[in-house]
C-alpha beads as a LAMMPS data file, in Angstrom:
LAMMPS data file: protein, C-alpha beads

211 atoms
210 bonds

1 atom types
1 bond types

-500.0 500.0 xlo xhi
-500.0 500.0 ylo yhi
-500.0 500.0 zlo zhi

Masses

1 110.0

Atoms # bond

1 1 1 0.000 0.000 0.000
2 1 1 1.366 3.404 -0.951
3 1 1 2.193 5.872 1.770
4 1 1 -0.266 8.750 2.033
5 1 1 1.727 11.974 1.658
6 1 1 1.209 14.997 3.848
7 1 1 -1.824 17.140 2.939
8 1 1 0.041 19.728 0.819
9 1 1 1.404 16.942 -1.414
10 1 1 -1.788 14.919 -1.835
11 1 1 -3.259 14.736 -5.340
12 1 1 -6.751 16.210 -5.566
13 1 1 -8.155 12.963 -6.926
14 1 1 -6.973 9.500 -7.932
15 1 1 -7.632 8.262 -11.483
16 1 1 -10.090 5.346 -11.520
17 1 1 -11.211 5.035 -15.151
18 1 1 -9.046 4.079 -18.121
19 1 1 -9.283 7.552 -19.631
20 1 1 -8.210 9.352 -16.467
21 1 1 -5.434 6.814 -15.885
22 1 1 -4.131 7.514 -19.396
23 1 1 -4.297 11.244 -18.707
24 1 1 -2.212 10.927 -15.556
25 1 1 0.276 8.689 -17.376
26 1 1 0.643 11.373 -20.058
27 1 1 1.160 14.009 -17.368
28 1 1 3.863 11.912 -15.702
29 1 1 5.664 11.327 -19.014
30 1 1 5.446 15.043 -19.800
31 1 1 6.911 15.794 -16.373
32 1 1 9.978 13.681 -17.194
33 1 1 10.326 15.462 -20.547
34 1 1 10.104 18.936 -19.014
35 1 1 12.549 17.999 -16.261
36 1 1 15.024 16.927 -18.926
37 1 1 14.539 19.890 -21.239
38 1 1 14.040 22.725 -18.729
39 1 1 15.293 21.450 -15.380
40 1 1 13.594 21.332 -12.006
41 1 1 13.706 25.085 -11.341
42 1 1 11.900 25.976 -14.582
43 1 1 9.352 23.183 -14.391
44 1 1 5.808 24.494 -13.969
45 1 1 2.445 22.777 -14.084
46 1 1 1.573 24.949 -17.095
47 1 1 4.573 23.679 -19.060
48 1 1 3.800 20.103 -18.123
49 1 1 0.143 20.499 -19.150
50 1 1 1.201 21.901 -22.524
51 1 1 3.654 19.043 -23.101
52 1 1 1.040 16.461 -22.045
53 1 1 -1.614 17.954 -24.310
54 1 1 -4.072 18.621 -21.492
55 1 1 -5.565 21.817 -20.169
56 1 1 -4.245 23.471 -17.030
57 1 1 -7.685 22.911 -15.542
58 1 1 -7.355 19.178 -16.115
59 1 1 -3.927 19.263 -14.521
60 1 1 -5.283 20.970 -11.422
61 1 1 -8.016 18.375 -11.096
62 1 1 -5.267 15.939 -10.103
63 1 1 -2.351 18.030 -8.852
64 1 1 -2.958 21.328 -7.064
65 1 1 0.627 22.527 -7.520
66 1 1 4.091 21.610 -8.747
67 1 1 5.167 19.899 -5.533
68 1 1 2.167 17.551 -5.536
69 1 1 2.912 16.602 -9.145
70 1 1 6.588 15.922 -8.441
71 1 1 5.742 13.865 -5.359
72 1 1 3.324 11.740 -7.375
73 1 1 5.889 11.142 -10.134
74 1 1 8.553 10.210 -7.606
75 1 1 6.154 7.969 -5.692
76 1 1 5.161 6.040 -8.808
77 1 1 8.793 5.610 -9.847
78 1 1 9.890 4.314 -6.441
79 1 1 6.971 1.897 -6.181
80 1 1 7.700 0.571 -9.666
81 1 1 11.237 -0.194 -8.498
82 1 1 10.215 -1.869 -5.245
83 1 1 7.455 -3.887 -6.935
84 1 1 9.967 -5.134 -9.514
85 1 1 12.263 -6.095 -6.636
86 1 1 9.479 -7.914 -4.788
87 1 1 8.389 -9.801 -7.900
88 1 1 11.970 -10.888 -8.597
89 1 1 12.342 -12.114 -5.026
90 1 1 9.195 -14.223 -5.364
91 1 1 10.386 -15.715 -8.673
92 1 1 13.811 -16.540 -7.241
93 1 1 12.703 -18.131 -3.960
94 1 1 14.451 -21.441 -3.381
95 1 1 17.115 -20.825 -6.031
96 1 1 20.848 -21.167 -5.535
97 1 1 22.663 -18.135 -4.136
98 1 1 24.443 -17.136 -7.339
99 1 1 21.202 -17.236 -9.320
100 1 1 19.494 -15.172 -6.628
101 1 1 22.178 -12.484 -6.714
102 1 1 22.156 -12.208 -10.505
103 1 1 18.371 -12.174 -10.771
104 1 1 17.898 -9.613 -8.014
105 1 1 20.472 -7.236 -9.489
106 1 1 19.011 -7.586 -12.979
107 1 1 15.463 -6.819 -11.813
108 1 1 16.551 -3.819 -9.731
109 1 1 18.711 -2.349 -12.493
110 1 1 16.069 -2.747 -15.180
111 1 1 13.493 -1.000 -12.992
112 1 1 15.870 1.839 -12.100
113 1 1 16.994 2.410 -15.679
114 1 1 13.558 2.094 -17.304
115 1 1 12.960 5.850 -17.322
116 1 1 16.513 6.896 -18.119
117 1 1 17.669 9.585 -18.427
118 1 1 14.693 11.148 -16.651
119 1 1 15.153 9.016 -13.558
120 1 1 18.433 10.823 -12.836
121 1 1 16.527 14.031 -12.181
122 1 1 14.401 12.345 -9.527
123 1 1 17.322 12.316 -7.107
124 1 1 17.126 16.112 -7.129
125 1 1 13.340 16.000 -6.842
126 1 1 13.548 13.730 -3.788
127 1 1 15.891 16.169 -2.070
128 1 1 13.360 18.988 -2.503
129 1 1 10.333 17.223 -1.004
130 1 1 9.290 15.722 2.319
131 1 1 9.725 12.067 1.391
132 1 1 10.771 10.501 4.705
133 1 1 7.626 8.390 5.122
134 1 1 7.671 7.340 1.477
135 1 1 11.321 6.273 1.602
136 1 1 10.772 4.433 4.891
137 1 1 7.985 2.403 3.307
138 1 1 10.070 1.584 0.240
139 1 1 12.999 0.452 2.409
140 1 1 10.725 -1.670 4.626
141 1 1 9.205 -3.465 1.643
142 1 1 12.557 -4.025 -0.052
143 1 1 14.106 -5.392 3.127
144 1 1 11.208 -7.775 3.726
145 1 1 11.434 -9.134 0.196
146 1 1 15.228 -9.530 0.172
147 1 1 15.305 -11.109 3.639
148 1 1 12.646 -13.663 2.676
149 1 1 14.521 -14.429 -0.531
150 1 1 17.883 -14.990 1.153
151 1 1 16.296 -17.169 3.824
152 1 1 15.077 -19.517 1.092
153 1 1 18.479 -20.056 -0.580
154 1 1 18.909 -23.693 -1.599
155 1 1 22.638 -23.826 -0.982
156 1 1 23.436 -21.325 1.790
157 1 1 22.499 -20.047 5.256
158 1 1 23.205 -16.757 7.012
159 1 1 23.946 -16.246 10.703
160 1 1 22.826 -12.593 10.698
161 1 1 20.162 -12.262 8.030
162 1 1 19.039 -8.688 8.909
163 1 1 22.602 -7.386 8.537
164 1 1 23.119 -9.229 5.255
165 1 1 19.800 -7.907 3.958
166 1 1 20.787 -4.345 4.854
167 1 1 24.159 -4.776 3.152
168 1 1 22.676 -6.173 -0.060
169 1 1 20.159 -3.337 -0.324
170 1 1 22.892 -0.789 0.376
171 1 1 25.111 -2.288 -2.324
172 1 1 22.271 -2.050 -4.837
173 1 1 20.987 1.401 -3.918
174 1 1 24.320 3.065 -3.212
175 1 1 26.150 1.815 -6.280
176 1 1 23.350 2.680 -8.687
177 1 1 22.850 6.094 -7.127
178 1 1 26.560 6.872 -7.388
179 1 1 26.374 6.311 -11.135
180 1 1 23.001 7.872 -11.899
181 1 1 23.173 10.932 -9.674
182 1 1 26.458 12.096 -11.199
183 1 1 25.237 11.715 -14.784
184 1 1 27.829 9.097 -15.609
185 1 1 28.353 8.200 -19.285
186 1 1 26.725 5.271 -21.037
187 1 1 29.875 3.227 -20.467
188 1 1 29.220 3.427 -16.715
189 1 1 25.760 1.933 -17.188
190 1 1 27.352 -0.971 -19.040
191 1 1 29.796 -1.299 -16.150
192 1 1 26.899 -1.462 -13.696
193 1 1 25.247 -4.291 -15.606
194 1 1 28.484 -6.243 -15.697
195 1 1 30.005 -5.529 -12.284
196 1 1 27.094 -5.133 -9.869
197 1 1 26.042 -8.816 -10.089
198 1 1 29.635 -9.809 -9.343
199 1 1 29.732 -7.508 -6.305
200 1 1 26.496 -8.887 -4.854
201 1 1 27.373 -12.490 -5.600
202 1 1 30.853 -12.168 -4.062
203 1 1 29.495 -10.542 -0.906
204 1 1 26.783 -13.148 -0.406
205 1 1 29.208 -16.011 -0.980
206 1 1 31.645 -14.481 1.516
207 1 1 29.160 -14.085 4.390
208 1 1 27.119 -17.264 3.881
209 1 1 27.529 -20.726 5.349
210 1 1 27.406 -23.075 2.390
211 1 1 24.859 -25.866 2.643

Bonds

1 1 1 2
2 1 2 3
3 1 3 4
4 1 4 5
5 1 5 6
6 1 6 7
7 1 7 8
8 1 8 9
9 1 9 10
10 1 10 11
11 1 11 12
12 1 12 13
13 1 13 14
14 1 14 15
15 1 15 16
16 1 16 17
17 1 17 18
18 1 18 19
19 1 19 20
20 1 20 21
21 1 21 22
22 1 22 23
23 1 23 24
24 1 24 25
25 1 25 26
26 1 26 27
27 1 27 28
28 1 28 29
29 1 29 30
30 1 30 31
31 1 31 32
32 1 32 33
33 1 33 34
34 1 34 35
35 1 35 36
36 1 36 37
37 1 37 38
38 1 38 39
39 1 39 40
40 1 40 41
41 1 41 42
42 1 42 43
43 1 43 44
44 1 44 45
45 1 45 46
46 1 46 47
47 1 47 48
48 1 48 49
49 1 49 50
50 1 50 51
51 1 51 52
52 1 52 53
53 1 53 54
54 1 54 55
55 1 55 56
56 1 56 57
57 1 57 58
58 1 58 59
59 1 59 60
60 1 60 61
61 1 61 62
62 1 62 63
63 1 63 64
64 1 64 65
65 1 65 66
66 1 66 67
67 1 67 68
68 1 68 69
69 1 69 70
70 1 70 71
71 1 71 72
72 1 72 73
73 1 73 74
74 1 74 75
75 1 75 76
76 1 76 77
77 1 77 78
78 1 78 79
79 1 79 80
80 1 80 81
81 1 81 82
82 1 82 83
83 1 83 84
84 1 84 85
85 1 85 86
86 1 86 87
87 1 87 88
88 1 88 89
89 1 89 90
90 1 90 91
91 1 91 92
92 1 92 93
93 1 93 94
94 1 94 95
95 1 95 96
96 1 96 97
97 1 97 98
98 1 98 99
99 1 99 100
100 1 100 101
101 1 101 102
102 1 102 103
103 1 103 104
104 1 104 105
105 1 105 106
106 1 106 107
107 1 107 108
108 1 108 109
109 1 109 110
110 1 110 111
111 1 111 112
112 1 112 113
113 1 113 114
114 1 114 115
115 1 115 116
116 1 116 117
117 1 117 118
118 1 118 119
119 1 119 120
120 1 120 121
121 1 121 122
122 1 122 123
123 1 123 124
124 1 124 125
125 1 125 126
126 1 126 127
127 1 127 128
128 1 128 129
129 1 129 130
130 1 130 131
131 1 131 132
132 1 132 133
133 1 133 134
134 1 134 135
135 1 135 136
136 1 136 137
137 1 137 138
138 1 138 139
139 1 139 140
140 1 140 141
141 1 141 142
142 1 142 143
143 1 143 144
144 1 144 145
145 1 145 146
146 1 146 147
147 1 147 148
148 1 148 149
149 1 149 150
150 1 150 151
151 1 151 152
152 1 152 153
153 1 153 154
154 1 154 155
155 1 155 156
156 1 156 157
157 1 157 158
158 1 158 159
159 1 159 160
160 1 160 161
161 1 161 162
162 1 162 163
163 1 163 164
164 1 164 165
165 1 165 166
166 1 166 167
167 1 167 168
168 1 168 169
169 1 169 170
170 1 170 171
171 1 171 172
172 1 172 173
173 1 173 174
174 1 174 175
175 1 175 176
176 1 176 177
177 1 177 178
178 1 178 179
179 1 179 180
180 1 180 181
181 1 181 182
182 1 182 183
183 1 183 184
184 1 184 185
185 1 185 186
186 1 186 187
187 1 187 188
188 1 188 189
189 1 189 190
190 1 190 191
191 1 191 192
192 1 192 193
193 1 193 194
194 1 194 195
195 1 195 196
196 1 196 197
197 1 197 198
198 1 198 199
199 1 199 200
200 1 200 201
201 1 201 202
202 1 202 203
203 1 203 204
204 1 204 205
205 1 205 206
206 1 206 207
207 1 207 208
208 1 208 209
209 1 209 210
210 1 210 211
């Protein structure tokens, strides 16, 4: 369940029909485009409405101001990432440790990079908004999924599963953020795909007791 943001950041209404859902999706995509072309400072709801092909009045039906729009875009992005992580953990339950590490990294990376290069800008957006409760919920869900996954490993056990879970999440989040936040070149993204699975696999092998 998504965290309910503080009152100033709440959307005015939630889309329930296919048409309104498509409208909000167009608004979110336009937000990414304006962030990329104009930057966070110059982003306005009017510019986003123009790019999305909707009226300003339609925009305000959902998002009363810029901050509410940015919060909603960030919230959707983060929940897409954590849902992809949870689904991967379910698929990989009972697998061998190496397969778990590779599959988890692949799912997380694909979700994080899906909206590139727009997703880079969201690090700046997150710093401008009150996202503590949202981030706490994302972390809680990710930790629950990763801990359950590691506990099911077919060929390994862990003496301190909470610590290992924290370390794995930190490896994923910290490494990807280091690359994305600093607008690293395409070659760095290729490096992430190649090296991050090795990092996670090596760590898990090092701290596990082999079955």
